[in-house]
C-alpha positions in Angstrom: 91.0 42.0 110.4 88.6 44.8 110.1 89.6 48.4 109.8 87.8 49.2 113.0 89.8 46.7 115.0 93.1 48.0 113.5 92.0 51.6 114.2 91.2 50.9 117.9 94.5 49.0 118.3 96.4 52.1 116.8 94.6 54.5 119.0 95.3 52.4 122.2 98.9 52.0 121.2 99.3 55.8 120.6 97.6 56.5 124.0 100.0 54.3 125.9 103.1 55.6 124.1 102.1 59.3 124.9 101.3 58.3 128.5 104.7 56.6 128.8 106.6 59.6 127.3 104.6 62.1 129.4 105.5 60.8 132.8 107.6 62.9 135.1 110.7 62.4 137.3 109.1 63.8 140.5 105.5 63.8 141.7 103.4 66.9 141.6 103.0 68.9 144.9 99.4 68.8 146.1 97.6 72.1 146.6 100.1 74.1 144.8 99.1 75.8 141.5 100.3 74.2 138.4 100.6 76.1 135.1 98.9 74.2 132.3 101.2 73.1 129.5 101.4 71.1 126.3 101.8 67.3 126.6 105.3 66.0 126.3 106.7 69.6 126.2 105.1 71.0 129.4 105.9 74.7 129.6 109.1 74.7 127.7 107.6 76.5 124.7 105.9 79.0 127.0 109.1 80.1 128.7 111.3 80.5 125.7 114.3 82.7 126.0 112.7 85.3 128.3 112.4 82.9 131.3 112.6 85.4 134.2 110.0 87.8 132.6 107.6 85.0 131.9 108.0 83.6 135.4 107.3 87.0 136.9 104.1 87.4 134.9 103.0 83.9 136.0 103.8 84.8 139.6 101.4 87.8 139.4 98.7 85.4 138.0 99.2 82.3 140.0 100.8 83.5 143.2 104.3 83.6 144.6 104.9 79.8 144.5 103.8 77.6 141.7 104.9 74.5 139.8 105.7 74.0 136.1 106.6 71.1 133.8 109.8 71.5 131.7 109.7 68.5 129.5 109.3 65.6 131.8 110.5 67.4 134.9 108.4 69.1 137.5 110.0 72.3 138.9 108.9 74.8 141.6 109.1 78.5 141.2 109.1 81.0 144.0 108.9 84.8 143.5 111.5 87.0 145.1 110.8 89.1 148.1 110.2 88.6 151.8 108.4 85.4 152.8 106.1 85.8 155.8 104.9 82.8 157.9 
């Protein structure tokens, strides 16, 4: 087998492994802002130990309701305060 064929096979296998590990438990909500994150980790590293402070800063930037990925789970965040309809 040539090195090119082995390389393509390894890249394809790595792609499918990452895609399998990156799937979520719930589907994303359409038309709701999603905070970009790192594949496989999502926003876990971004939130760290100051979860409430980071969520407040993200609410100022993305609006009162947004979704984040924490590992392989999609979670919705809503800012505190009165909700008007």
